[in-house]
N, C-alpha and C positions, 0 to 999 in steps of 0.2 A: 454558520455559513449556509447559504442557500444551495439547493441541489444544482441549480444552473451554474453557480460559481464553482462548485466542486467539479462538475463535469468539464467546464471550460478550463480549469486549472490542470486537469488531467489530460487535456488535449482532445476531448470528445466534443462533438456538436450536439448540444442537448436536443433530445426528442422524447416522445412519450415512452418508448420501449426502454431507453437508457434510464429515464426517471424511475420507471418501475423496478428496473434492476437495482438501481441505487437504493431504492426504498427497501428492497429485500436485504441488501447488504447492511443498511442501517439497523434493521430488525435483528439481523443475525450476528452483529458485532457487539459484544458486551462492552458497555460504556461508550458507545459510539460518539455521543454528543461531546464527551470530555476529551476524546483523543483525535477527532477528525482533523482539527487544526494541526496537530503534531504530525499526522499522516501526510498532510499537504506539505508541511515544512520538510519532511523527509523526502518527499517526491522532488522538491526543488533542490535539496542537497545532493541527491543521487544523480542529477543530470550531468554533473561534472565527471562522473564515473561511467557515463553511458548506461545508466540503470534508471529504473523508474518504478512508480506505483501505478497500478491500473486496476480495472475491475476484472475479476476472473470470469472467463467464459463458462467454466465448468462448475464453479461453486459460487455461492452468494457471499463472497468475501472480497476485500481488496487483496491484490497480490503484489508482492514486491519482487521485481525481476532484475537480476544482475545480468546485463546484456553485453558487457564488455568482453573482449577476448584477451585482454591484457591481464596478466597475473597481478600486477600492481593495482590496476583499476578494480579488479575483483576483490582484492584484499581491502582496499580503501572502502569500497561499497559495503562489504561485509562488516567492517568496523563501524560504519555509520548505522547500519541496520541493528547491530548488537547494542550500540549505544542507545539508540531509540528505544529498543525493547527493554533494556535495563532501566533507563531513566524514567520512562513512563509506565513501567511495569505492565507491558503489553505482551500477551502470549502470541507467539508465532508458531506456525506449523510448516516445517520444511517439506517440500515436495520431493519425493524420492527420485534421485537421478537427475535433478534439474537444479539450476541456481535460482530457485524460486521459493518464496515463502508466502503463506496466507496469514493475514492479520486477523486473528480470532477475537481480539478485544483484550480487556483487562485480565491479567492473570488472576486465577481464583486463589 
């Protein structure tokens, strides 16, 4: 997938700064090329639960954000996230006190 396609799918308007940020995420995410399609698929699957994948503003990783206030929606989103991590052997880092995870890449 091209950077422009990834940015568009995540809802960003591509520009130089976002391209550079995405390049840092690519370099920082172990096995990026093999899992980026699955990350985009997860983003699409999470939309029904009012959750999403985005680029983190504070770290050079994709973040997965559970943004629903519904307990059922949160549980559904968490189930999809855990299934993604288990199926593709992706390491996630939970952000303390927030319904957010960083995608670190393939588990070692």
